[in-house]
LOBA-685580 format. One record per residue (C-alpha): x, y, z; residue in one letter; residue number from 1. Coordinates in Angstrom, 1 decimal. Layout:
N
<node <X,Y,Z>,"A",NUM>;
...
This chain:
278
<node <0.0,0.0,0.0>,"M",1>;
<node <1.2,3.5,-0.9>,"K",2>;
<node <0.5,6.4,1.5>,"I",3>;
<node <1.1,10.0,0.5>,"L",4>;
<node <1.3,12.7,3.2>,"I",5>;
<node <0.7,16.3,2.0>,"V",6>;
<node <0.1,18.7,4.9>,"P",7>;
<node <0.2,22.5,5.2>,"D",8>;
<node <1.6,24.0,8.4>,"S",9>;
<node <-0.4,23.9,11.6>,"Y",10>;
<node <-0.2,27.6,12.4>,"K",11>;
<node <1.4,28.4,15.7>,"G",12>;
<node <2.4,24.8,16.4>,"T",13>;
<node <4.2,22.9,13.7>,"L",14>;
<node <5.7,23.7,10.2>,"S",15>;
<node <4.5,21.6,7.3>,"S",16>;
<node <7.9,19.9,7.3>,"V",17>;
<node <7.4,18.9,11.0>,"E",18>;
<node <3.8,17.8,10.4>,"V",19>;
<node <4.8,15.6,7.4>,"A",20>;
<node <7.8,14.0,9.2>,"E",21>;
<node <5.8,13.4,12.4>,"T",22>;
<node <3.0,11.6,10.6>,"I",23>;
<node <5.5,9.7,8.5>,"K",24>;
<node <7.6,8.5,11.5>,"S",25>;
<node <4.5,7.2,13.3>,"V",26>;
<node <3.2,5.3,10.2>,"L",27>;
<node <6.6,3.8,9.6>,"E",28>;
<node <6.6,2.4,13.1>,"K",29>;
<node <3.1,0.9,12.7>,"A",30>;
<node <3.3,-0.5,9.2>,"S",31>;
<node <5.5,-1.6,6.3>,"D",32>;
<node <3.7,0.6,3.7>,"C",33>;
<node <5.4,2.6,1.1>,"D",34>;
<node <5.2,6.1,2.6>,"I",35>;
<node <6.0,9.5,1.0>,"K",36>;
<node <5.8,12.9,2.7>,"A",37>;
<node <5.6,16.2,0.8>,"I",38>;
<node <5.4,19.3,3.0>,"P",39>;
<node <3.1,22.0,1.4>,"F",40>;
<node <2.3,25.7,1.7>,"A",41>;
<node <0.0,28.2,0.0>,"D",42>;
<node <2.6,31.0,-0.4>,"G",43>;
<node <2.7,32.2,3.3>,"G",44>;
<node <4.9,31.0,6.1>,"E",45>;
<node <6.6,27.7,5.3>,"G",46>;
<node <6.6,28.2,1.5>,"F",47>;
<node <10.4,28.3,1.3>,"C",48>;
<node <10.9,25.2,3.4>,"N",49>;
<node <8.3,23.4,1.2>,"A",50>;
<node <10.2,24.4,-1.9>,"V",51>;
<node <13.5,23.3,-0.3>,"K",52>;
<node <12.1,19.9,0.6>,"S",53>;
<node <10.5,19.3,-2.8>,"I",54>;
<node <13.4,20.7,-5.0>,"C",55>;
<node <16.3,19.6,-2.7>,"K",56>;
<node <17.2,23.3,-2.6>,"G",57>;
<node <19.9,25.2,-0.7>,"E",58>;
<node <19.3,27.9,2.0>,"T",59>;
<node <21.3,31.1,1.7>,"L",60>;
<node <21.4,33.5,4.6>,"Y",61>;
<node <21.5,37.3,4.5>,"A",62>;
<node <21.0,40.3,6.8>,"K",63>;
<node <17.8,42.3,6.1>,"C",64>;
<node <15.4,44.5,8.0>,"H",65>;
<node <12.0,43.6,9.5>,"D",66>;
<node <8.9,45.7,9.1>,"I",67>;
<node <10.0,48.1,11.8>,"Y",68>;
<node <13.5,48.6,10.4>,"S",69>;
<node <15.3,46.3,12.8>,"K",70>;
<node <18.2,44.3,11.3>,"E",71>;
<node <17.5,40.6,11.4>,"I",72>;
<node <18.8,37.4,9.8>,"D",73>;
<node <16.9,36.4,6.7>,"G",74>;
<node <17.2,33.7,4.2>,"Y",75>;
<node <16.2,32.5,0.7>,"I",76>;
<node <16.0,29.1,-0.9>,"V",77>;
<node <17.7,28.4,-4.2>,"T",78>;
<node <17.4,25.6,-6.8>,"F",79>;
<node <18.7,25.6,-10.3>,"G",80>;
<node <18.6,29.3,-11.5>,"N",81>;
<node <15.6,30.1,-9.2>,"T",82>;
<node <15.3,31.7,-5.8>,"A",83>;
<node <12.3,31.2,-3.6>,"A",84>;
<node <11.6,34.0,-1.1>,"I",85>;
<node <9.0,34.4,1.5>,"E",86>;
<node <7.7,37.9,2.3>,"C",87>;
<node <6.9,36.6,5.8>,"A",88>;
<node <10.7,36.1,6.5>,"V",89>;
<node <11.6,39.8,6.5>,"A",90>;
<node <8.2,41.5,6.5>,"S",91>;
<node <6.2,39.1,8.7>,"G",92>;
<node <3.4,40.0,11.1>,"L",93>;
<node <4.7,40.5,14.6>,"Q",94>;
<node <3.1,40.6,18.0>,"Q",95>;
<node <3.5,44.4,17.9>,"R",96>;
<node <1.0,45.6,15.4>,"K",97>;
<node <1.7,49.1,14.1>,"N",98>;
<node <1.0,48.9,10.4>,"V",99>;
<node <1.3,52.6,9.8>,"M",100>;
<node <5.0,52.4,10.7>,"Q",101>;
<node <5.7,49.2,8.8>,"S",102>;
<node <7.7,48.7,5.6>,"S",103>;
<node <8.4,45.9,3.1>,"S",104>;
<node <12.0,47.1,2.7>,"Y",105>;
<node <13.4,43.8,4.0>,"G",106>;
<node <11.7,41.8,1.4>,"T",107>;
<node <13.3,43.9,-1.3>,"G",108>;
<node <16.7,43.4,0.4>,"E",109>;
<node <16.2,39.6,0.1>,"L",110>;
<node <15.2,39.9,-3.6>,"I",111>;
<node <18.3,42.1,-4.2>,"R",112>;
<node <20.5,39.6,-2.4>,"F",113>;
<node <19.2,36.8,-4.6>,"A",114>;
<node <19.9,38.8,-7.8>,"T",115>;
<node <23.4,39.7,-6.6>,"E",116>;
<node <24.0,36.0,-6.3>,"N",117>;
<node <22.9,35.3,-9.8>,"G",118>;
<node <19.2,34.3,-9.2>,"Y",119>;
<node <17.1,36.5,-11.4>,"K",120>;
<node <14.2,34.1,-11.5>,"N",121>;
<node <12.3,34.8,-8.3>,"I",122>;
<node <9.3,32.9,-6.8>,"I",123>;
<node <7.9,35.3,-4.2>,"L",124>;
<node <5.7,33.7,-1.5>,"G",125>;
<node <3.1,36.3,-0.5>,"L",126>;
<node <1.2,36.0,2.8>,"G",127>;
<node <1.8,36.5,6.5>,"G",128>;
<node <3.0,40.1,6.3>,"T",129>;
<node <2.6,42.9,8.8>,"G",130>;
<node <2.9,45.8,6.4>,"C",131>;
<node <0.6,47.6,4.0>,"C",132>;
<node <2.9,49.9,2.0>,"D",133>;
<node <2.0,48.9,-1.6>,"G",134>;
<node <5.5,47.6,-2.0>,"G",135>;
<node <7.2,51.0,-1.8>,"I",136>;
<node <9.6,49.6,0.8>,"G",137>;
<node <10.6,46.6,-1.3>,"A",138>;
<node <10.8,48.7,-4.5>,"L",139>;
<node <13.1,51.2,-2.7>,"S",140>;
<node <15.5,48.4,-1.7>,"A",141>;
<node <15.6,47.4,-5.4>,"L",142>;
<node <16.6,50.9,-6.5>,"G",143>;
<node <13.3,52.5,-7.3>,"V",144>;
<node <13.2,56.0,-6.1>,"R",145>;
<node <10.2,57.7,-4.4>,"F",146>;
<node <10.3,61.5,-3.9>,"Y",147>;
<node <8.6,63.7,-1.3>,"D",148>;
<node <7.1,67.1,-2.0>,"E",149>;
<node <10.6,68.7,-1.8>,"N",150>;
<node <11.9,66.1,-4.3>,"Q",151>;
<node <14.0,64.4,-1.7>,"N",152>;
<node <14.4,60.6,-2.0>,"V",153>;
<node <12.4,58.7,0.7>,"M",154>;
<node <14.7,56.4,2.6>,"K",155>;
<node <13.1,53.1,3.6>,"M",156>;
<node <9.6,54.4,3.1>,"P",157>;
<node <6.8,53.1,5.4>,"K",158>;
<node <3.1,52.4,5.0>,"S",159>;
<node <2.1,55.9,6.2>,"N",160>;
<node <4.4,57.5,3.6>,"D",161>;
<node <2.3,56.5,0.6>,"M",162>;
<node <0.2,59.7,0.7>,"N",163>;
<node <3.3,61.8,0.7>,"F",164>;
<node <4.8,60.5,-2.6>,"V",165>;
<node <5.2,63.2,-5.2>,"F",166>;
<node <7.4,61.4,-7.7>,"G",167>;
<node <8.8,58.1,-8.7>,"M",168>;
<node <11.8,57.0,-10.8>,"S",169>;
<node <12.7,53.5,-12.0>,"T",170>;
<node <16.0,54.6,-13.7>,"K",171>;
<node <18.3,53.0,-11.1>,"D",172>;
<node <16.2,49.8,-10.4>,"K",173>;
<node <17.7,46.4,-10.3>,"V",174>;
<node <17.0,45.1,-13.8>,"K",175>;
<node <15.9,41.8,-15.5>,"D",176>;
<node <14.0,40.2,-12.6>,"I",177>;
<node <11.5,37.5,-13.6>,"S",178>;
<node <8.8,37.2,-10.9>,"F",179>;
<node <6.3,34.5,-10.1>,"T",180>;
<node <4.1,35.6,-7.3>,"F",181>;
<node <2.8,32.8,-5.1>,"A",182>;
<node <-0.5,33.9,-3.5>,"S",183>;
<node <-3.6,32.3,-2.0>,"D",184>;
<node <-5.8,35.5,-2.4>,"V",185>;
<node <-7.2,37.4,-5.3>,"E",186>;
<node <-7.7,40.8,-3.6>,"N",187>;
<node <-7.2,43.9,-5.7>,"E",188>;
<node <-4.7,46.7,-4.9>,"F",189>;
<node <-7.2,49.1,-3.3>,"F",190>;
<node <-10.9,49.6,-2.7>,"G",191>;
<node <-13.3,47.6,-0.5>,"K",192>;
<node <-11.8,44.4,-1.7>,"N",193>;
<node <-8.2,45.7,-1.5>,"G",194>;
<node <-5.1,45.4,0.6>,"A",195>;
<node <-6.1,48.0,3.2>,"A",196>;
<node <-9.8,47.3,3.8>,"F",197>;
<node <-9.4,43.5,3.9>,"V",198>;
<node <-6.1,42.9,5.6>,"F",199>;
<node <-4.9,46.1,7.4>,"A",200>;
<node <-7.2,45.7,10.4>,"P",201>;
<node <-5.6,42.4,11.4>,"Q",202>;
<node <-2.2,44.3,11.2>,"K",203>;
<node <-3.3,46.9,13.7>,"G",204>;
<node <-5.0,49.5,11.5>,"A",205>;
<node <-7.9,51.5,12.9>,"R",206>;
<node <-10.8,52.6,10.7>,"K",207>;
<node <-9.1,56.0,10.0>,"T",208>;
<node <-5.8,54.2,9.3>,"D",209>;
<node <-7.6,51.9,6.8>,"V",210>;
<node <-9.0,54.8,4.9>,"E",211>;
<node <-5.6,56.6,4.9>,"E",212>;
<node <-3.8,53.4,3.6>,"L",213>;
<node <-6.4,52.9,0.9>,"D",214>;
<node <-6.0,56.5,-0.3>,"Q",215>;
<node <-2.2,55.9,-0.3>,"G",216>;
<node <-2.5,52.8,-2.4>,"L",217>;
<node <-4.7,54.8,-4.9>,"Q",218>;
<node <-2.1,57.6,-4.9>,"R",219>;
<node <0.7,55.1,-5.6>,"L",220>;
<node <-1.1,53.4,-8.4>,"N",221>;
<node <-1.4,56.8,-10.1>,"A",222>;
<node <2.4,57.0,-10.3>,"F",223>;
<node <2.9,53.4,-11.5>,"F",224>;
<node <3.5,52.9,-15.2>,"K",225>;
<node <1.3,49.8,-15.1>,"T",226>;
<node <-2.2,50.3,-13.6>,"D",227>;
<node <-2.7,47.4,-11.1>,"V",228>;
<node <-6.1,48.7,-9.8>,"S",229>;
<node <-8.0,45.7,-11.2>,"K",230>;
<node <-5.3,43.1,-11.1>,"L",231>;
<node <-6.4,40.1,-9.2>,"K",232>;
<node <-3.9,39.4,-6.4>,"G",233>;
<node <-2.3,42.8,-6.5>,"A",234>;
<node <-3.4,43.4,-2.9>,"G",235>;
<node <-1.6,40.4,-1.5>,"A",236>;
<node <1.0,41.0,1.2>,"A",237>;
<node <-0.1,44.5,1.8>,"G",238>;
<node <0.2,45.4,-1.9>,"G",239>;
<node <3.7,44.2,-2.3>,"I",240>;
<node <2.5,42.1,-5.2>,"C",241>;
<node <0.9,45.0,-7.0>,"G",242>;
<node <3.9,47.3,-6.4>,"G",243>;
<node <6.4,44.8,-7.7>,"L",244>;
<node <4.2,43.8,-10.6>,"Y",245>;
<node <3.7,47.5,-11.7>,"S",246>;
<node <7.5,47.8,-12.2>,"V",247>;
<node <8.6,44.2,-13.2>,"Y",248>;
<node <5.5,42.5,-14.4>,"G",249>;
<node <5.4,38.7,-13.9>,"G",250>;
<node <2.9,35.9,-13.2>,"K",251>;
<node <0.5,35.7,-10.3>,"I",252>;
<node <-0.3,32.1,-9.4>,"E",253>;
<node <-1.7,30.0,-6.6>,"S",254>;
<node <1.1,29.0,-4.2>,"G",255>;
<node <-0.5,25.6,-4.0>,"F",256>;
<node <-0.4,25.2,-7.8>,"D",257>;
<node <3.2,26.2,-8.0>,"I",258>;
<node <4.3,23.6,-5.5>,"L",259>;
<node <1.9,21.1,-7.1>,"S",260>;
<node <3.8,21.5,-10.4>,"E",261>;
<node <7.2,21.4,-8.8>,"L",262>;
<node <6.5,18.0,-7.2>,"C",263>;
<node <4.1,16.6,-9.9>,"N",264>;
<node <1.4,16.3,-7.2>,"L",265>;
<node <-1.4,15.1,-9.5>,"E",266>;
<node <0.6,12.0,-10.5>,"N",267>;
<node <1.7,11.5,-6.9>,"E",268>;
<node <-2.0,11.4,-5.8>,"I",269>;
<node <-3.0,9.1,-8.7>,"K",270>;
<node <-0.2,6.7,-7.6>,"D",271>;
<node <-1.2,6.7,-3.9>,"A",272>;
<node <-3.8,4.4,-2.2>,"D",273>;
<node <-4.3,6.8,0.7>,"I",274>;
<node <-3.6,10.6,0.9>,"V",275>;
<node <-3.2,12.3,4.3>,"I",276>;
<node <-3.5,16.0,4.5>,"T",277>;
<node <-4.3,18.7,7.0>,"G",278>;
């Protein structure tokens, strides 16, 4: 008998890798079945570890900044010519929830680190973030310049800086990045179904903050060369998806579908007698 184990993480308790290995170890003690474990994720926390397990990838470590500009240890996972990066690693939601002072700058630093090491093909896991800055932080780390009313460059811009953007330049951006955005949501960049109204409250935003953030996202979109206002998924990760897409383009796909393709899940399921998930 063939048993396939394909779990997501059990949030706050075990990663998908730990869940998969725990179930597998118990079954191996109790039976002589052919057992295979494939840790899974939807684009949020645990996405990189799932990619590493499936693709036999390598972890590279780098310094970056969290959502409140504190320097932390971050990482990416590489395989072939591709780097998998989780927004949640640098820009993850924290116990302290002050979304107006948050930035996605650290996610941009990890993307830049990947490109400097020769990985221009980026799979970006969206989800689990604590910011709502429309990606201006990440874009700034990648060399895109945002200017205030005095035409000064904004350094490490935060979520509450969006309404004070008076100019944008992509002249010095890191070039030739191919993005695949891994997301489990289809929310738009702004509006009632957008990043601010749907996700900012769980990141600490009050009603007035939500309205201010939504106005900021609208303002940003007016400066983007590519209009992302109706792009499904643009609101993922506090708008990081929409911000990066507006400059670099790319593909927005289900994180589950990306991992399914990497591990040929459909055939794995067809070949199994029992599938255990959770």
